N, C-alpha and C positions, 0 to 999 in steps of 0.2 A: 504494500500500500504506500503510495507516494503522497507527499504534501509539498507545497511550494512556500518558501519563505519570501515575504514581500520586502520591499525596500525599507519599510519601517521595522522589519524584524518580526512581523506577525505571521501566523500560520493558521490556516483553517484545518481543524481536525476533521478528517473524513467522517461522514455520517455513520458508516458501518462501524468504525472504531468507537465513536461516541455511544452508539447503541450497544455495542459489546461491553463497554465499560459501565453502562447504565447511567450515563451522564446526560442530563436534560439540557436543552438550550439554556444558556446562561449559567450552566453549572461550571464547576472548577475541576481542573486536573492538576496533578503534581507530576513533574518530570524529574526523574532522578538519573544521574549518570554514575555508573559503577566505575571503579578504578581501572577496569579493563577497557573502558570506552563504550560499553554497551549502555543503552538508554532504556529506562523503564517508565511507562506512563500509567499512573494510578488515579482512580477517582478520588477526589477530596470529599470526605464524608464528615458532616458536622456532628457534634455531640447529640444534638436533638434527633438527627436521623438515626444515630446509633441506638439511643435509648428507645426510640419508637420501634426499632426492629426487635427489641427484647419482649419476651412474654410478660404479661402483666404480673405484678407482685401478688402473692396470695393474700387474701383478705384475712386479717388477724384482729382479734378483739384486743382492746387496750389492756395492759397489765398494770396493776397497781405497784407502788413502791414496795409494799409489804410482800407481794407475790414475787417480785424480783429478788428481794432479800432472802426469801425462803428458798428460791431456786439456787441462788449463790451458795447459801449455807449447805444445801444438799450436795452440790457439786464439790464443795470443799471437804465435806465429810466423806464422800465417796473417794476422793483423791487420797485423803488421809488413810482410809481403810486399805486401799491398794498399796500405799507406800509401806504399811506395816507388814503386809504379806511378803514383801521382797526381802 
C-alpha cells in the first residue's frame, strides 16, 4: 500500500488501512519507528474508549465500616492461624 507525502509533509492514510486499524475520520494514529528502521502504525485509543470497551463492574451493595473491620479482622486471624501451622 503506497501513500504520497505532500510538500507540507502531510500524508493521506489509505482508507483500507484506516478501516483495518478501526480509525474513524478525524481519528488519530501513532507512528513508531523501530531501531531497525521499520515503521509501525497504531490507532490512538483514548482512556474513555478503553474503559467503554470493558464489561460493566458488578453491582455491589455498600458495606459499612463495621463490616469492613470485621472482614479485616477475619483475614488477619486466618493469616495468623496459617503462620502458626508452619
